[in-house]
C-alpha positions as CSV (number, residue, x, y, z in Angstrom):
1,M,0.0,0.0,0.0
2,Q,2.8,2.4,0.8
3,K,4.5,1.6,-2.5
4,L,1.2,2.4,-4.3
5,A,0.8,5.6,-2.4
6,R,4.3,6.8,-3.3
7,S,3.8,6.0,-7.0
8,Y,0.5,8.0,-7.1
9,Q,1.7,10.6,-4.5
10,I,-1.4,10.0,-2.4
11,P,-1.0,10.1,1.4
12,I,-2.3,7.3,3.5
13,V,-4.8,8.0,6.3
14,A,-5.2,6.0,9.5
15,C,-9.0,5.3,9.6
16,P,-10.0,2.1,11.5
17,Q,-13.6,1.1,11.2
18,I,-15.0,2.1,14.5
19,Q,-18.4,0.5,15.5
20,M,-18.4,0.7,19.3
21,H,-17.0,2.8,22.0
22,H,-15.6,-0.1,24.1
23,R,-14.8,-3.7,23.4
24,S,-17.1,-4.9,26.3
25,V,-20.2,-4.1,24.2
26,Q,-19.2,-6.5,21.4
27,P,-22.2,-8.8,22.3
28,L,-24.6,-5.8,21.9
29,L,-23.0,-4.9,18.5
30,D,-23.6,-8.5,17.4
31,V,-27.2,-8.4,18.5
32,L,-27.8,-5.1,16.8
33,T,-26.3,-6.6,13.6
34,G,-28.8,-9.5,13.9
35,I,-31.7,-7.1,14.4
36,R,-30.6,-5.0,11.4
37,L,-30.3,-8.1,9.1
38,N,-33.4,-9.7,10.6
39,Q,-31.5,-13.0,11.3
40,P,-30.4,-14.8,14.5
41,I,-26.7,-14.2,15.1
42,Q,-26.0,-18.0,14.9
43,Q,-26.8,-17.7,11.1
44,L,-24.8,-14.5,10.4
45,G,-21.4,-16.2,9.8
46,N,-18.8,-13.7,8.5
47,Q,-21.3,-10.8,8.7
48,L,-20.3,-10.5,12.4
49,S,-17.1,-9.0,13.5
50,V,-14.5,-11.7,14.1
51,N,-13.2,-9.9,17.2
52,A,-13.7,-6.9,19.4
53,E,-11.1,-4.6,17.8
54,R,-13.5,-2.2,16.1
55,C,-13.7,0.0,19.1
56,L,-12.2,3.4,20.1
57,K,-8.5,3.1,21.1
58,S,-6.2,5.3,23.1
59,L,-3.5,7.4,21.3
60,R,-0.8,5.2,22.8
61,I,-2.2,2.1,21.1
62,L,-2.8,4.0,17.8
63,N,0.9,5.1,17.9
64,K,1.9,1.5,18.1
65,R,-0.3,0.4,15.2
66,Y,0.1,3.2,12.7
67,P,3.1,5.2,11.5
68,I,3.1,8.7,12.7
69,E,2.6,10.2,9.2
70,F,-0.6,8.2,8.9
71,L,-2.0,9.7,12.1
72,Q,-0.9,13.1,11.1
73,Q,-2.8,12.9,7.9
74,S,-5.9,11.8,9.9
75,Q,-5.4,14.8,12.2
76,Q,-5.1,17.1,9.2
77,I,-8.5,15.9,7.8
78,A,-10.1,16.3,11.2
79,D,-8.8,19.9,11.5
80,C,-10.5,20.7,8.2
81,C,-13.9,19.6,9.5
82,E,-15.1,22.8,11.2
83,F,-18.9,22.4,10.5
84,N,-21.2,24.0,13.1
85,L,-25.0,23.8,13.2
86,D,-25.0,27.5,13.7
87,E,-23.9,27.8,10.1
88,L,-27.3,26.6,8.9
89,K,-29.4,29.6,8.0
90,Y,-33.1,28.9,7.9
91,Q,-35.5,31.2,6.0
92,Y,-39.2,31.2,6.1
93,P,-41.2,31.0,2.9
94,Q,-41.5,34.5,1.5
95,E,-43.8,34.3,-1.5
96,L,-46.9,35.0,0.5
97,V,-46.1,38.7,0.9
98,P,-47.5,40.8,-2.0
99,E,-45.0,42.8,-4.0
100,G,-44.4,46.3,-2.6
101,K,-45.3,45.4,1.0
102,T,-43.2,44.3,3.9
103,P,-44.1,41.2,5.9
104,I,-45.2,43.2,8.9
105,Q,-47.3,45.5,6.8
106,Y,-49.1,42.6,5.2
107,L,-49.6,40.8,8.6
108,R,-51.0,44.0,10.1
109,E,-53.3,44.4,7.1
110,L,-54.7,40.8,7.5
111,T,-54.9,41.3,11.3
112,E,-57.0,44.5,10.9
113,E,-59.3,42.7,8.5
114,G,-59.8,40.1,11.2
115,V,-60.4,42.8,13.8
116,N,-63.2,44.3,11.8
117,I,-64.8,40.8,11.5
118,R,-64.3,39.8,15.1
119,W,-65.4,43.2,16.6
120,P,-67.6,44.9,14.0
121,E,-68.6,47.5,16.6
122,G,-65.0,48.4,17.6
123,V,-62.3,46.5,19.4
124,P,-62.0,47.2,23.2
125,D,-59.1,49.3,24.2
126,K,-57.5,46.6,26.4
127,I,-57.5,44.1,23.5
128,R,-56.1,46.7,21.2
129,V,-53.2,47.2,23.5
130,T,-52.6,43.5,23.7
131,L,-52.8,43.2,19.9
132,E,-50.2,45.9,19.4
133,R,-47.8,44.3,21.9
134,E,-48.1,41.0,20.1
135,L,-47.5,42.5,16.7
136,E,-44.4,44.5,18.0
137,L,-42.9,41.3,19.4
138,I,-43.7,39.3,16.3
139,E,-41.9,42.0,14.2
140,E,-38.9,42.1,16.6
141,L,-38.4,38.4,16.5
142,H,-39.1,38.2,12.7
143,Y,-42.0,35.7,12.9
144,E,-44.1,37.5,10.4
145,Y,-43.6,34.9,7.7
146,Y,-44.6,32.1,10.1
147,F,-48.0,33.7,10.9
148,L,-48.6,34.4,7.2
149,T,-47.8,30.8,6.3
150,V,-50.3,29.5,9.0
151,Q,-52.9,32.0,7.9
152,D,-52.6,30.8,4.3
153,L,-53.3,27.2,5.3
154,V,-56.4,28.2,7.3
155,R,-57.6,30.4,4.4
156,F,-57.3,27.5,2.0
157,A,-59.2,25.1,4.3
158,R,-62.0,27.6,4.8
159,S,-62.2,28.2,1.0
160,R,-62.9,24.4,0.7
161,D,-65.4,24.4,3.6
162,I,-63.0,22.3,5.6
163,L,-63.6,22.8,9.3
164,C,-60.4,23.7,11.2
165,Q,-59.3,25.2,14.5
166,G,-56.0,26.1,16.0
167,R,-55.5,24.9,19.6
168,G,-52.8,24.7,22.2
169,S,-50.7,27.7,23.1
170,A,-51.8,29.5,19.9
171,A,-55.1,30.2,21.6
172,N,-53.3,32.6,23.9
173,S,-52.7,35.0,20.9
174,V,-55.0,37.8,19.8
175,V,-53.3,37.9,16.5
176,C,-54.1,34.2,15.9
177,Y,-57.7,35.0,16.8
178,C,-57.9,37.9,14.3
179,L,-56.3,35.7,11.6
180,Q,-59.1,33.1,12.3
181,V,-56.5,30.5,13.2
182,T,-58.1,30.1,16.5
183,E,-61.7,30.6,17.7
184,I,-61.0,31.5,21.3
185,S,-61.6,35.3,21.9
186,P,-59.8,37.3,24.6
187,E,-63.1,37.7,26.4
188,M,-63.4,33.9,26.9
189,I,-60.2,33.2,28.8
190,N,-57.3,34.9,30.4
191,M,-54.7,34.9,27.7
192,L,-51.0,34.5,28.5
193,F,-49.0,35.5,25.4
194,E,-45.7,34.4,27.0
195,R,-47.1,30.9,26.9
196,F,-47.0,31.2,23.1
197,I,-44.1,33.5,22.3
198,S,-41.3,34.7,24.6
199,K,-38.4,36.9,23.8
200,E,-36.3,35.1,26.4
201,R,-37.2,31.7,25.1
202,D,-35.8,32.6,21.7
203,E,-37.5,29.9,19.7
204,P,-40.2,29.9,17.0
205,P,-43.8,29.5,18.0
206,D,-45.5,26.2,17.5
207,I,-49.1,26.3,16.2
208,D,-51.3,23.2,16.1
209,I,-54.2,23.2,13.7
210,D,-56.9,20.5,13.7
211,F,-58.6,19.8,10.4
212,E,-61.3,17.3,9.6
213,H,-59.7,13.9,9.7
214,Q,-61.4,12.8,6.5
215,R,-60.2,15.9,4.6
216,R,-56.8,16.6,6.1
217,E,-55.2,15.1,3.1
218,E,-56.5,17.9,0.9
219,V,-54.6,20.4,3.1
220,I,-51.4,18.2,3.0
221,Q,-51.6,18.1,-0.8
222,Y,-52.1,21.8,-0.9
223,I,-48.8,22.2,1.0
224,Y,-47.0,19.9,-1.4
225,N,-48.5,21.5,-4.5
226,K,-47.6,25.0,-3.3
227,Y,-44.1,24.4,-1.9
228,S,-43.2,21.1,-3.6
229,R,-41.4,18.2,-1.9
230,K,-38.1,20.1,-2.3
231,R,-39.3,22.7,0.2
232,A,-41.8,20.9,2.4
233,A,-41.4,17.7,4.5
234,L,-42.8,16.0,7.5
235,A,-40.9,15.9,10.8
236,A,-39.8,12.6,12.2
237,T,-40.4,10.9,15.5
238,V,-37.6,8.8,17.0
239,I,-39.0,5.5,18.2
240,T,-36.9,4.1,21.0
241,Y,-36.7,0.6,22.5
242,R,-39.1,-0.1,25.3
243,S,-39.5,-3.3,27.3
244,R,-41.7,-5.2,24.8
245,S,-39.8,-4.3,21.6
246,A,-36.4,-4.9,23.4
247,I,-37.5,-8.4,24.5
248,R,-38.8,-9.3,21.1
249,D,-35.9,-8.0,19.0
250,V,-33.1,-9.2,21.4
251,G,-34.7,-12.6,21.8
252,K,-35.1,-13.1,18.1
253,A,-31.5,-12.0,17.4
254,L,-30.3,-14.6,20.0
255,G,-32.4,-17.3,18.4
256,M,-34.5,-18.0,21.5
257,D,-37.8,-19.9,21.5
258,P,-40.5,-17.6,19.8
259,L,-43.1,-18.8,22.3
260,L,-40.9,-17.8,25.3
261,I,-40.2,-14.4,23.7
262,D,-43.9,-13.9,23.2
263,E,-44.7,-14.8,26.8
264,L,-42.1,-12.5,28.2
265,A,-43.1,-9.6,25.9
266,K,-46.8,-9.9,26.9
267,S,-46.0,-9.9,30.6
268,L,-45.8,-6.3,31.6
269,A,-44.4,-7.0,35.0
270,W,-42.1,-9.8,34.3
271,W,-39.1,-8.0,35.7
272,D,-40.8,-8.2,39.2
273,R,-41.5,-12.0,38.9
274,S,-38.1,-13.5,38.6
275,K,-39.2,-16.8,40.1
276,E,-42.1,-17.2,37.6
277,L,-39.7,-16.2,34.8
278,Q,-37.2,-18.8,35.8
279,Q,-39.9,-21.5,36.0
280,R,-41.2,-20.5,32.5
281,I,-37.7,-20.7,31.1
282,A,-37.2,-24.1,32.8
283,E,-40.4,-25.4,31.2
284,T,-38.8,-24.8,27.7
285,G,-35.9,-27.0,28.6
286,M,-33.5,-24.2,29.2
287,Q,-31.8,-23.4,32.4
288,P,-32.0,-19.9,33.8
289,Q,-28.4,-20.1,34.7
290,Q,-27.4,-20.7,31.1
291,R,-25.1,-18.1,29.6
292,I,-27.6,-17.3,26.8
293,I,-30.3,-16.4,29.3
294,Q,-28.1,-14.2,31.4
295,L,-26.9,-12.6,28.2
296,F,-30.5,-12.0,27.2
297,F,-31.3,-10.2,30.4
298,D,-28.2,-8.0,30.2
299,L,-28.7,-7.1,26.5
300,V,-32.4,-6.2,27.0
301,H,-31.4,-3.8,29.8
302,Q,-28.6,-2.3,27.7
303,I,-30.8,-1.7,24.6
304,L,-33.6,0.1,26.5
305,G,-33.9,3.7,25.3
306,F,-31.8,3.0,22.1
307,P,-33.3,4.4,18.9
308,R,-35.1,1.7,17.0
309,H,-36.4,3.4,13.9
310,L,-37.7,6.7,12.6
311,S,-41.4,7.2,12.3
312,Q,-43.4,9.9,10.6
313,H,-44.7,12.7,12.8
314,V,-48.5,12.9,12.9
315,G,-48.6,16.1,11.0
316,G,-45.6,18.4,11.8
317,F,-44.6,20.1,8.5
318,I,-41.3,21.9,7.9
319,I,-41.5,24.5,5.1
320,T,-38.5,26.4,3.9
321,Q,-37.7,29.2,1.4
322,G,-34.9,27.2,-0.3
323,Q,-34.4,23.5,-0.7
324,I,-35.0,21.7,2.6
325,S,-32.2,19.2,1.8
326,D,-29.7,22.0,2.3
327,L,-30.7,22.1,6.0
328,V,-31.5,18.6,7.0
329,P,-31.1,15.0,5.7
330,L,-34.2,13.6,4.1
331,E,-35.8,10.2,3.4
332,N,-38.9,9.0,1.6
333,A,-41.9,8.3,3.7
334,A,-43.7,4.9,3.6
335,M,-46.6,6.7,1.9
336,P,-46.0,7.6,-1.8
337,D,-45.0,11.1,-2.7
338,R,-44.1,12.2,0.8
339,T,-40.8,13.2,2.3
340,V,-39.7,12.9,5.9
341,I,-36.8,14.8,7.5
342,Q,-34.5,12.8,9.8
343,W,-34.9,15.2,12.8
344,D,-37.5,15.1,15.5
345,K,-39.4,17.8,17.3
346,E,-36.6,18.6,19.8
347,D,-34.0,18.9,16.9
348,I,-36.4,21.3,15.0
349,E,-36.8,23.5,18.1
350,S,-33.0,23.6,18.6
351,M,-32.5,24.7,15.0
352,G,-35.3,27.3,15.1
353,L,-37.1,25.7,12.1
354,L,-40.7,26.6,11.2
355,K,-43.1,23.7,12.1
356,V,-46.8,23.8,11.5
357,D,-48.8,20.9,12.9
358,V,-51.4,19.8,10.4
359,L,-53.4,17.5,12.6
360,A,-56.6,15.5,12.2
361,L,-59.6,15.6,14.4
362,G,-62.6,13.3,13.9
363,M,-65.1,15.5,15.8
364,L,-64.6,18.3,13.2
365,S,-65.6,15.8,10.5
366,A,-68.7,14.8,12.5
367,I,-69.7,18.4,13.2
368,R,-69.5,19.3,9.5
369,R,-71.5,16.3,8.5
370,A,-74.1,17.0,11.1
371,L,-74.5,20.7,10.0
372,Q,-74.9,19.6,6.4
373,M,-77.7,17.2,7.3
374,I,-79.4,19.8,9.6
375,S,-79.3,22.6,7.0
376,V,-81.4,20.4,4.6
377,Y,-84.4,20.6,7.0
378,E,-83.5,23.7,9.0
379,P,-81.7,26.2,6.7
380,G,-81.0,28.6,9.6
381,I,-78.4,26.1,11.0
382,S,-75.7,25.7,8.4
383,E,-72.4,26.8,10.1
384,L,-70.9,27.0,13.5
385,A,-71.8,30.7,14.0
386,D,-75.5,29.7,13.7
387,I,-75.4,27.6,16.9
388,P,-76.9,29.5,19.8
389,K,-74.6,30.2,22.7
390,E,-75.1,29.2,26.3
391,D,-78.2,27.1,25.6
392,P,-79.8,25.9,29.0
393,A,-81.1,22.6,27.5
394,T,-77.6,21.7,26.4
395,Y,-76.2,22.3,29.9
396,D,-79.1,20.3,31.4
397,M,-78.2,17.3,29.3
398,L,-74.5,17.6,30.4
399,C,-75.5,17.9,34.0
400,R,-77.2,14.5,33.7
401,G,-74.0,13.0,32.5
402,D,-75.6,12.3,29.1
403,S,-72.5,12.7,27.0
404,I,-71.8,9.6,25.0
405,G,-70.3,10.8,21.7
406,V,-69.7,14.3,23.0
407,F,-66.2,15.6,22.4
408,Q,-63.8,15.3,25.4
409,V,-66.5,14.5,28.0
410,E,-67.5,11.0,26.9
411,S,-65.1,9.0,29.0
412,R,-66.5,7.3,32.2
413,A,-64.4,9.6,34.4
414,Q,-65.8,12.7,32.6
415,M,-69.4,11.3,32.7
416,S,-69.1,10.8,36.5
417,M,-67.7,14.3,37.0
418,L,-70.4,16.2,35.0
419,P,-73.2,15.8,37.5
420,R,-70.8,16.8,40.3
421,L,-69.4,19.9,38.6
422,K,-72.8,20.8,37.0
423,P,-71.6,23.0,34.1
424,R,-73.9,26.0,33.4
425,K,-71.8,28.2,31.2
426,F,-68.9,27.9,28.7
427,Y,-66.1,28.4,31.2
428,D,-67.4,25.6,33.3
429,L,-66.8,23.3,30.3
430,V,-63.2,24.7,30.1
431,I,-62.7,23.7,33.7
432,E,-64.5,20.3,33.3
433,I,-62.2,19.3,30.4
434,A,-59.0,20.3,32.3
435,I,-59.9,19.1,35.8
436,V,-60.2,15.4,34.9
437,R,-56.5,15.0,34.2
438,P,-53.7,13.3,36.2
439,G,-52.2,16.7,37.0
440,P,-55.1,18.3,39.0
441,I,-55.9,14.9,40.5
442,Q,-52.3,14.3,41.8
443,G,-52.1,17.9,42.9
444,D,-55.2,17.5,45.1
445,M,-57.1,20.2,43.2
446,V,-60.3,18.4,42.3
447,H,-62.1,18.0,45.6
448,P,-61.2,21.5,47.0
449,F,-62.7,23.0,43.8
450,L,-65.9,21.0,44.0
451,R,-66.3,21.8,47.7
452,R,-65.9,25.5,47.0
453,R,-68.2,25.4,44.0
454,D,-70.9,23.7,46.2
455,G,-70.4,26.3,48.9
456,L,-69.0,23.8,51.4
457,E,-65.6,25.5,51.7
458,E,-64.7,29.2,51.9
459,V,-63.0,30.8,48.9
460,S,-60.0,32.9,50.1
461,Y,-57.0,34.5,48.6
462,P,-53.8,35.5,50.3
463,S,-53.3,38.6,48.2
464,E,-55.0,40.6,45.5
465,A,-52.4,39.5,42.9
466,I,-53.3,35.8,43.6
467,R,-57.0,36.7,43.4
468,E,-56.6,38.1,39.8
469,V,-55.0,34.8,38.8
470,L,-57.1,32.2,40.6
471,E,-60.5,33.9,40.9
472,P,-61.9,32.2,37.7
473,T,-61.2,28.8,39.4
474,M,-62.3,29.8,42.9
475,G,-58.7,30.0,44.3
476,V,-57.6,26.5,43.0
477,P,-55.0,26.4,40.3
478,I,-56.3,24.1,37.6
479,F,-54.6,25.3,34.4
480,Q,-50.9,25.5,33.5
481,E,-51.2,29.2,32.7
482,Q,-52.3,29.8,36.3
483,A,-49.2,28.1,37.6
484,I,-47.1,30.3,35.3
485,R,-48.9,33.5,36.3
486,M,-48.6,32.7,40.0
487,A,-44.9,32.2,39.6
488,M,-44.7,35.7,38.0
489,V,-47.0,37.6,40.4
490,A,-46.2,35.8,43.6
491,A,-42.6,34.8,43.2
492,G,-41.2,37.4,40.9
493,F,-40.5,35.2,37.9
494,S,-39.9,36.9,34.5
495,G,-42.0,35.7,31.5
496,G,-39.0,33.7,30.2
497,E,-38.3,32.1,33.7
498,A,-42.0,31.2,34.0
499,D,-41.9,29.5,30.6
500,Q,-38.8,27.5,31.7
501,L,-40.9,26.5,34.7
502,R,-43.6,25.3,32.3
503,R,-41.1,23.2,30.4
504,A,-39.8,21.7,33.6
505,M,-43.4,20.9,34.6
506,A,-43.9,19.2,31.2
507,S,-40.8,17.0,31.6
508,W,-41.3,16.3,35.4
509,G,-40.9,12.5,35.9
510,K,-38.5,12.3,33.0
511,N,-35.9,14.4,34.7
512,G,-35.5,16.5,37.9
513,N,-35.5,19.9,36.3
514,L,-38.6,21.0,38.2
515,M,-36.9,20.8,41.5
516,K,-34.4,23.5,40.4
517,F,-37.3,26.0,40.7
518,E,-38.4,24.9,44.2
519,S,-36.1,27.3,46.2
520,K,-36.6,30.2,43.8
521,L,-40.4,29.9,43.9
522,I,-40.7,29.4,47.7
523,D,-38.1,32.1,48.5
524,G,-39.8,34.5,46.1
525,M,-43.1,33.9,47.7
526,L,-41.7,34.3,51.2
527,E,-40.1,37.6,50.3
528,R,-43.5,38.9,49.1
529,G,-45.2,38.0,52.4
530,Y,-46.7,34.6,51.7
531,T,-46.6,32.0,54.4
532,Q,-44.3,28.9,54.2
533,E,-47.3,26.6,54.3
534,Y,-49.0,28.4,51.3
535,A,-45.7,28.5,49.3
536,N,-45.1,24.8,49.9
537,R,-48.7,24.0,48.9
538,I,-48.4,26.0,45.7
539,F,-45.2,24.1,44.7
540,E,-46.7,20.7,45.4
541,Q,-49.6,21.7,43.1
542,I,-47.2,22.7,40.5
543,K,-45.5,19.3,40.8
544,G,-48.9,17.8,40.2
545,F,-49.1,19.6,36.9
546,G,-46.1,17.6,35.9
547,G,-48.4,14.5,35.9
548,Y,-50.1,16.1,32.8
549,G,-51.9,19.3,33.4
550,F,-54.0,21.1,30.8
551,P,-53.3,24.6,29.5
552,E,-56.3,26.9,29.7
553,A,-56.1,27.9,26.1
554,H,-56.0,24.3,25.0
555,S,-58.9,23.4,27.2
556,A,-60.9,26.4,25.9
557,S,-60.4,25.3,22.3
558,F,-61.6,21.8,23.1
559,A,-64.5,23.2,25.2
560,L,-65.8,25.0,22.1
561,L,-66.1,21.7,20.2
562,C,-67.5,20.1,23.4
563,Y,-70.3,22.7,23.5
564,I,-71.1,22.4,19.8
565,S,-71.2,18.6,19.8
566,S,-73.4,18.8,23.0
567,W,-75.8,21.2,21.3
568,L,-76.1,19.0,18.3
569,K,-76.8,15.9,20.4
570,C,-79.4,17.8,22.5
571,H,-81.3,19.4,19.7
572,H,-80.6,17.3,16.6
573,P,-79.8,13.8,17.9
574,A,-80.6,11.9,14.8
575,A,-78.2,14.0,12.7
576,F,-75.6,13.9,15.5
577,Y,-75.5,10.1,15.7
578,C,-75.6,9.7,11.9
579,A,-72.6,12.1,11.6
580,L,-70.7,10.2,14.3
581,L,-71.3,6.9,12.6
582,N,-70.1,8.3,9.3
583,S,-67.0,9.8,10.9
584,L,-65.8,6.5,12.6
585,P,-63.2,5.5,13.6
586,M,-63.1,8.2,16.4
587,G,-63.8,8.6,20.1
588,F,-64.3,6.0,22.7
589,Y,-67.3,4.1,21.4
590,S,-67.9,1.6,18.6
591,A,-70.7,1.8,16.1
592,S,-72.8,-0.7,18.0
593,Q,-72.5,1.3,21.3
594,L,-73.5,4.5,19.4
595,V,-76.5,2.8,17.8
596,Q,-77.6,1.6,21.2
597,D,-77.3,5.0,22.7
598,A,-79.3,6.5,19.8
599,Q,-82.1,4.0,20.5
600,R,-82.0,5.0,24.2
601,H,-82.7,8.6,23.0
602,N,-85.8,7.3,21.1
603,I,-84.1,7.5,17.7
604,L,-85.6,5.1,15.2
605,V,-82.7,3.1,13.8
606,L,-83.5,1.3,10.5
607,P,-81.5,-1.7,9.4
608,V,-79.2,-2.0,6.4
609,D,-81.3,-2.5,3.2
610,V,-80.2,-2.7,-0.4
611,Q,-83.4,-1.1,-1.4
612,Q,-83.0,2.0,0.9
613,S,-79.4,2.2,2.2
614,N,-76.7,4.4,0.7
615,W,-73.1,3.6,1.3
616,E,-73.0,6.0,4.3
617,N,-75.5,6.2,7.0
618,S,-78.3,8.6,6.3
619,L,-81.5,10.3,7.7
620,E,-85.0,9.3,6.6
621,V,-88.3,11.0,7.4
622,R,-90.8,8.6,9.0
623,I,-94.4,9.1,10.2
624,E,-94.7,7.7,13.7
625,S,-97.9,8.2,15.7
626,K,-99.0,10.8,13.1
627,Q,-95.8,12.8,13.7
628,R,-92.8,13.3,11.4
629,Q,-89.7,11.7,12.9
630,R,-86.2,11.6,11.5
631,A,-84.9,8.1,11.5
632,L,-81.4,6.9,11.2
633,R,-80.9,4.5,8.3
634,L,-77.8,2.4,8.6
635,G,-75.6,2.4,5.5
636,L,-73.9,-0.3,3.6
637,C,-70.6,0.8,5.1
638,R,-71.7,-1.1,8.3
639,I,-71.5,-4.5,6.6
640,K,-68.2,-6.1,7.5
641,G,-66.0,-6.9,4.5
642,L,-68.1,-5.1,1.9
643,S,-65.9,-2.7,-0.1
644,E,-66.7,0.9,-0.6
645,S,-66.7,0.5,-4.4
646,C,-69.2,-2.3,-4.1
647,G,-71.5,-0.3,-1.8
648,I,-71.4,2.7,-4.1
649,R,-72.3,0.5,-7.1
650,I,-75.3,-0.8,-5.3
651,E,-76.4,2.8,-4.5
652,Q,-75.8,4.1,-8.0
653,A,-77.3,1.2,-9.9
654,R,-80.5,1.4,-7.8
655,G,-81.2,5.0,-8.7
656,N,-85.0,5.5,-8.7
657,R,-85.8,1.9,-9.6
658,S,-85.7,-0.7,-6.8
659,Y,-84.3,-4.2,-7.2
660,S,-86.8,-6.9,-7.8
661,S,-84.6,-9.9,-7.1
662,T,-81.2,-11.0,-6.0
663,V,-80.3,-11.9,-9.5
664,E,-81.2,-8.5,-10.8
665,L,-79.2,-6.9,-7.9
666,A,-76.1,-8.9,-8.8
667,G,-76.4,-8.0,-12.5
668,R,-77.1,-4.3,-12.2
669,A,-74.5,-3.7,-9.4
670,K,-72.0,-6.2,-10.8
671,L,-71.7,-8.1,-7.5
672,S,-69.8,-11.3,-6.9
673,K,-71.1,-14.3,-4.9
674,A,-68.9,-13.2,-2.0
675,D,-70.5,-9.7,-2.1
676,L,-74.0,-11.3,-2.1
677,Q,-73.1,-13.5,0.8
678,R,-72.0,-10.6,2.9
679,L,-75.2,-8.8,2.1
680,A,-77.2,-11.8,3.1
681,S,-75.3,-12.3,6.3
682,A,-76.0,-8.7,7.3
683,D,-79.8,-9.2,6.5
684,A,-79.5,-6.5,3.9
685,L,-81.4,-8.6,1.3
686,N,-84.5,-9.0,3.4
687,A,-86.7,-6.8,1.2
688,I,-86.0,-8.9,-1.9
689,A,-85.0,-12.4,-0.6
690,G,-86.5,-12.8,2.8
691,H,-84.7,-13.7,6.0
692,R,-81.0,-14.4,6.3
693,Y,-81.3,-18.1,5.8
694,Q,-83.4,-17.8,2.7
695,A,-81.3,-14.9,1.3
696,G,-78.2,-16.9,1.8
697,W,-79.5,-19.8,-0.4
698,Q,-80.6,-17.3,-3.1
699,A,-77.2,-15.6,-3.0
700,A,-75.5,-19.0,-3.4
701,G,-77.7,-19.8,-6.4
702,V,-76.8,-16.7,-8.4
703,E,-74.6,-17.5,-11.3
704,P,-72.2,-14.8,-12.5
705,E,-72.8,-13.3,-15.9
706,R,-70.8,-14.7,-18.8
707,P,-69.7,-12.4,-21.6
708,L,-70.9,-14.8,-24.3
709,L,-74.4,-15.0,-22.8
710,K,-75.0,-11.2,-22.5
């Protein structure tokens, strides 16, 4: 090699193939190789390393193995590698700004248009001050393009009659409300803009937008068509090894009994049952003391937390001005015509990249479908703005715990809380949605609030500043924003410090960052005259939020959909249940449970019938007891195994002329014997072939059409 290098005047570089940091992890490297190649290590042969030499070595050993000039050449190459992530310069998409206008001018123009829509009689002075403060901070931090990009997506969705709503921290922004990104007005909640954007935090905002889950793909395709795959890509999610996946992959790589691996993986608490585990292993003929078993235990523990694979983020889009591949490595997604970047959410935040979460929400699909059906027989109800606010009958229904199918309050825990909390206004729903969460429960906030609401406990505040923060929730902190505000007004935290506290609350349990704020919070409250007992209690409640507390803005966004879905169920139950069934899968309940609940609400549910049913569930007008009643006709989509194309053919071929026989049905709708059997099993042929048994025989006797006999 040296002779060849001299003849071509090419220097030789010392570059051993390093695959591990220490030779002791050689067994782990072999197992990872087996996992990567999807084969037991016993079958890998020379695909495994022959020894443990592919590890990092000290300079002393390298000097013994390589001539000094080889190492010097390696050092020279290393010195040339001076890349720093700070060199990557991200630019927001800029084509949304019309020629001749600056980004902030255009953003202000759109915002003012929204102000005139939201407050046609004039914006209140307090809100105007907040709006100007937000716009000034947006301009100072150069986030104008971000807001314009988000507004463009919302504008497109609304132009296609796709229901959408921003949620999360974005609901703390008056600008987002004016741009119609969110539907939560400043009058509805106490907004905390620092929860959304903070100068001290110095990172781009993150806006989550929910779209109808059945039409979100239209928005995604709009993004790709507008910016192309060269400038738009989905963020990644790093999937790491947990107990079950580690057991399965390591066991398979070691060539262990698949039944044993499956048993261990299904047992969630097997680490705590060592005796049972040893007995189970002994039953397979293997001894727990065998080296392979001990090695299995060690390797499973070592691999926990390792990255396993990259997955696609549920909807986080990265959009750039130039080619996105200049900033971040890319790969093709599993779905065709989609690109995924190889960074996750934390990487994106660190790099300051624009991320818009284009999320899917089934309830939005159900609401749109329900409004479409209602507008046919009641034209005055066609959009969300037509739904009356603060309807007493709707709250009466919720106070009874009658909330199956209602957004966010249909779980058993929420249904049991509703009669106790007795919501009578919108803000009660905001509290209802937030209070049944692990955070408030662990922080002992639920029972004090209920006692105060029922007048069983006195509501008191240690200071006027605390009153301003906690008065909406009767002196009990229920929302994350309240914890942040209390840290600011009672302990002297700055907006940025309070946001760091929020982040520590969110990661509490994963790390101990929250405890760093204990002394600052308690000392700050003591300096401002609060008692030690009260300061300790507030910090314990903040720790409770670490178990998953809900932000007020997020809860308010969900409460809006909760009220709308409750009103639909209360006043138009047939359309409500029909829309839910057509929007499945979503929510807690199956189609069967929803149908049963509809029947409990005196909704006439009609069976699937090839003479009447469309592909989707639909409403029919029936005369019952001399009164018009809207009945719910189950659609062909409820038949297990029947394809959508087959169901649509049945619907279209029927037209205005009913089917006279099974043979005619098969011929006109071009159905196979398997299709007919599925229809017969679902009793959908009753009108033309009798009961299931008889229909099954008729379906079996239908001969497919032959081209020569047509």
